[in-house]
C-alpha positions as CSV (number, residue, x, y, z in Angstrom):
1,M,-29.4,-8.0,-26.2
2,I,-27.6,-11.2,-27.0
3,I,-27.8,-13.0,-30.4
4,F,-26.3,-16.4,-31.1
5,N,-26.6,-17.2,-34.8
6,Q,-25.6,-20.7,-36.0
7,V,-22.8,-20.8,-33.4
8,F,-20.5,-23.8,-33.7
9,K,-17.6,-24.4,-31.2
10,K,-15.5,-27.4,-30.5
11,V,-12.9,-27.8,-27.7
12,K,-11.3,-31.3,-27.7
13,D,-14.2,-33.8,-27.5
14,T,-16.8,-31.2,-26.5
15,Q,-18.8,-29.2,-29.0
16,I,-21.9,-27.0,-29.6
17,E,-23.5,-27.2,-33.0
18,N,-25.5,-24.6,-34.9
19,L,-26.8,-22.9,-31.7
20,S,-29.2,-20.0,-32.4
21,F,-31.2,-18.0,-29.9
22,N,-31.9,-14.5,-28.7
23,I,-31.8,-13.2,-25.2
24,N,-33.8,-10.0,-24.7
25,H,-33.7,-7.4,-21.9
26,G,-35.6,-8.7,-18.9
27,D,-35.6,-12.3,-19.8
28,F,-35.1,-15.1,-17.3
29,V,-33.3,-17.8,-19.3
30,L,-32.4,-21.3,-18.1
31,I,-29.7,-23.0,-20.3
32,K,-29.7,-26.7,-19.5
33,A,-27.0,-29.2,-20.5
34,N,-26.3,-32.7,-19.3
35,N,-22.6,-32.4,-18.6
36,D,-20.2,-29.9,-17.0
37,R,-18.0,-29.6,-20.2
38,I,-20.9,-28.2,-22.2
39,L,-21.8,-25.8,-19.4
40,K,-18.2,-24.6,-19.2
41,L,-18.1,-24.1,-22.9
42,L,-21.3,-22.1,-22.8
43,R,-20.0,-20.0,-20.0
44,D,-16.8,-19.2,-21.9
45,L,-18.8,-18.3,-25.1
46,L,-21.2,-16.0,-23.1
47,T,-18.3,-14.3,-21.3
48,G,-16.2,-13.9,-24.4
49,K,-13.4,-16.1,-23.1
50,V,-13.5,-18.1,-26.3
51,A,-14.8,-17.2,-29.7
52,P,-17.0,-19.4,-31.9
53,D,-15.4,-21.4,-34.7
54,K,-18.4,-20.6,-36.9
55,G,-21.4,-18.4,-36.7
56,M,-21.9,-15.1,-34.9
57,I,-22.5,-13.8,-31.4
58,R,-23.5,-10.2,-30.9
59,W,-23.9,-8.2,-27.6
60,F,-26.1,-5.1,-27.3
61,N,-25.8,-4.4,-31.0
62,S,-22.0,-4.2,-30.5
63,S,-19.1,-6.4,-31.3
64,Y,-19.0,-9.7,-29.4
65,Y,-15.3,-9.0,-28.7
66,S,-15.9,-5.6,-27.1
67,T,-14.5,-6.1,-23.5
68,S,-16.0,-2.8,-22.3
69,V,-19.5,-3.8,-23.4
70,K,-19.3,-7.0,-21.4
71,R,-17.7,-5.3,-18.4
72,E,-20.4,-2.7,-18.2
73,N,-23.3,-5.0,-18.7
74,L,-22.5,-8.5,-17.4
75,G,-22.1,-9.8,-13.9
76,V,-20.9,-13.4,-13.5
77,V,-21.6,-15.8,-10.6
78,Y,-19.0,-18.6,-11.1
79,K,-19.5,-22.2,-9.9
80,D,-16.4,-21.9,-7.7
81,N,-16.2,-19.1,-5.0
82,I,-14.0,-16.2,-6.2
83,L,-14.1,-14.2,-3.0
84,L,-10.9,-13.7,-1.0
85,P,-10.9,-16.3,1.8
86,R,-9.3,-14.1,4.5
87,R,-11.4,-11.0,4.0
88,T,-14.9,-10.4,5.3
89,L,-17.8,-9.8,2.9
90,L,-17.5,-6.1,3.5
91,E,-13.8,-6.1,2.7
92,N,-14.3,-8.3,-0.4
93,L,-17.0,-6.0,-1.8
94,R,-15.1,-2.9,-0.9
95,Y,-12.0,-4.3,-2.7
96,I,-14.0,-5.3,-5.8
97,M,-15.7,-1.9,-6.0
98,T,-12.3,-0.1,-5.8
99,V,-10.9,-2.3,-8.6
100,K,-14.0,-1.6,-10.7
101,G,-13.7,2.2,-10.2
102,V,-16.8,2.8,-8.0
103,S,-16.7,6.3,-6.5
104,P,-15.7,6.1,-2.8
105,K,-18.8,8.0,-1.7
106,F,-21.0,5.2,-3.2
107,V,-19.1,2.2,-1.8
108,K,-20.5,2.0,1.7
109,P,-24.2,2.5,0.8
110,R,-23.9,0.2,-2.2
111,I,-22.4,-2.6,-0.1
112,K,-25.3,-2.3,2.3
113,K,-27.9,-2.3,-0.4
114,L,-26.3,-5.3,-2.2
115,L,-26.1,-7.4,1.0
116,Q,-29.7,-6.5,1.8
117,I,-30.8,-7.6,-1.7
118,V,-29.1,-11.0,-1.3
119,D,-30.4,-11.2,2.3
120,I,-27.0,-11.7,4.1
121,Y,-26.4,-8.2,5.5
122,D,-26.1,-9.7,9.0
123,K,-23.2,-11.8,7.7
124,S,-21.2,-8.8,6.4
125,N,-18.4,-9.3,8.9
126,L,-17.9,-13.0,8.2
127,T,-15.3,-14.4,5.9
128,P,-16.3,-16.8,3.0
129,D,-15.1,-19.8,5.0
130,E,-17.5,-18.9,7.8
131,L,-20.6,-19.0,5.5
132,L,-22.9,-21.8,4.8
133,D,-23.0,-23.0,1.1
134,H,-26.2,-21.1,0.2
135,Q,-24.9,-18.0,1.9
136,L,-21.7,-18.2,-0.1
137,V,-23.8,-18.4,-3.3
138,R,-25.6,-15.2,-2.2
139,A,-22.3,-13.5,-1.4
140,N,-21.0,-14.3,-4.9
141,V,-24.2,-12.9,-6.4
142,A,-23.6,-9.7,-4.5
143,Q,-20.0,-9.4,-5.9
144,A,-21.5,-9.9,-9.4
145,L,-23.9,-7.0,-8.9
146,V,-21.4,-4.4,-7.7
147,N,-21.6,-2.4,-11.0
148,Y,-25.4,-2.9,-11.3
149,P,-25.1,-4.9,-14.5
150,S,-28.1,-5.2,-16.8
151,M,-27.4,-9.0,-17.1
152,L,-26.4,-11.7,-14.6
153,L,-24.9,-15.0,-15.7
154,L,-24.9,-17.9,-13.1
155,E,-22.9,-21.1,-13.4
156,D,-24.9,-23.9,-11.9
157,P,-25.4,-22.0,-8.6
158,T,-27.7,-24.5,-6.9
159,R,-25.8,-27.7,-7.8
160,D,-24.5,-28.4,-4.2
161,L,-27.5,-27.1,-2.3
162,D,-30.4,-28.9,-0.8
163,E,-33.9,-28.4,-2.1
164,V,-35.0,-25.7,0.4
165,N,-31.9,-23.6,-0.2
166,A,-32.0,-24.2,-3.9
167,K,-35.5,-22.8,-4.0
168,G,-34.3,-19.8,-1.9
169,I,-31.7,-19.0,-4.6
170,T,-34.3,-19.4,-7.3
171,H,-36.6,-17.0,-5.6
172,L,-33.7,-14.5,-5.1
173,M,-33.0,-14.6,-8.9
174,E,-36.7,-14.1,-9.6
175,D,-36.6,-11.0,-7.3
176,I,-33.5,-9.7,-9.1
177,N,-35.2,-10.4,-12.5
178,R,-38.1,-8.2,-11.4
179,L,-35.7,-5.3,-11.0
180,S,-35.2,-5.6,-14.8
181,T,-32.0,-7.5,-14.6
182,T,-31.7,-10.2,-17.3
183,I,-30.9,-13.6,-15.8
184,I,-29.0,-16.3,-17.7
185,W,-28.8,-19.5,-15.5
186,L,-26.5,-22.3,-16.7
187,T,-27.7,-25.5,-15.1
188,S,-27.6,-29.3,-15.2
189,D,-30.5,-29.5,-12.7
190,N,-34.2,-30.0,-13.4
191,I,-35.3,-26.6,-12.1
192,I,-39.0,-26.0,-11.9
193,M,-40.1,-23.9,-14.9
194,D,-42.8,-21.3,-15.1
195,N,-44.2,-19.2,-17.9
196,R,-41.8,-16.3,-17.2
197,K,-38.8,-18.4,-18.1
198,K,-37.3,-19.6,-21.3
199,L,-35.5,-23.0,-21.5
200,I,-32.6,-23.6,-23.9
201,D,-32.0,-27.3,-23.9
202,I,-28.6,-27.9,-25.5
203,N,-29.3,-31.6,-25.8
204,N,-31.6,-31.0,-28.7
205,G,-30.7,-27.4,-29.7
206,K,-34.1,-25.9,-29.2
207,I,-35.4,-23.2,-27.0
208,N,-38.6,-24.3,-25.3
209,I,-41.0,-21.8,-23.8
210,P,-43.5,-23.5,-21.5
211,G,-47.0,-23.1,-22.7
212,K,-45.9,-21.4,-25.9
213,G,-44.3,-24.2,-28.0
214,S,-40.7,-23.9,-29.0
215,Y,-38.4,-22.1,-31.5
216,A,-34.9,-22.7,-32.8
């Protein structure tokens, strides 16, 4: 699905060296780094905003630079809210679906389904400013799922949440992962691992699979 092969990238004083890993369909991958600059650089590499200086990145056996491949297969939950502040969740999702070319006859049922999946259907007539922090994360997950992507990339989604609500987001991602959506979670937190998840620790360049050793 995604292959990083000896990827090197440097931006000012931030760099990633010789990073190699595979992400397969259905994986739940936590990519952990100890600073925001590394996380941002990883996000930009994974979304194709920047290209590696050395090494290779491949997506779905297609060119890393293929915008259409990423648009069809990747949903992104950014650290900062990207929803329009003066529009309700319904209006935001309707607007996003229109921009992405979703057929009008599918818009209303898809909005309902997405808001039910992220468990905020009862907040559909609220604006982003009226939501609690954990509800806003869920709303941004919903917008990332509008095209039913095969992969979801999250940028430190639980960073500003308390333990209870952070666990709620973790459980939501596990539920979405069970629907065969690949989850890539960029984080600086010490999130509880289990045997279903892979950990890529950028501090030492290794992927650790709990209970199964590690591989580079």
